[in-house]
C-alpha positions, 0 to 999 in steps of 0.5 A: 198457461199459468202467468195470466192466471197468476195475474187474475187470481189476486185481483179476482179478475174474470178478464186479464191481458198479460205481455212479456217479451224483449222490446230491445234494442238488442236480443236477450237470450237469443230472443230477437228484439221486438218479440212479444208474447201476448196472452188473454184470459177471459172466464178461465179460457186462455189465448196466446200468440207471439208477435214480432214488432219492427222498430225500436223499443218504444215502437215495439211497446206501443204496437204490443200495447195496441195488439194486446188491447185489441186481443182482449176486446176480441176475446171478450166479444168472442163469448157474446151470444150475438156471435160478434166478430172477434179480433183475436190475440193474433191480430196484426199491429196494423189492425189496431188504430193506435199501433205505432202511436206514442202514448201521451206523456212519452 
C-alpha cells in the first residue's frame, strides 16, 4: 500500500491516516457514493478497509473522518505492550461518538 507511505515520507511521520473515495452525490467510475477507503500506517505497518457510508456527501465525509480517527487510534494502541484493545480501521461508523456530527464551521 503505497499511498499512506507516500504521505508519511516527506513528513518523516511514524503514524499516518489517509482516506480516498467518493463522497457523492453520485457514483464515480462505477464506485457508489459513500464509498471510502481508509488506511493507517504506524511504524511501517499498514492497515486498510473499505467502508460504505449512507447519506449525502457531508454525512459520508463526517462519518469517514470519525472512523479514520478511531482507526488510527486503534492502530496506535495495538502496538502498546499492555495489550490495549484496538478499535481497528474496520470499525463501524456507529463506534465513533462523532460519526454523523457536523464539524464546527461547516
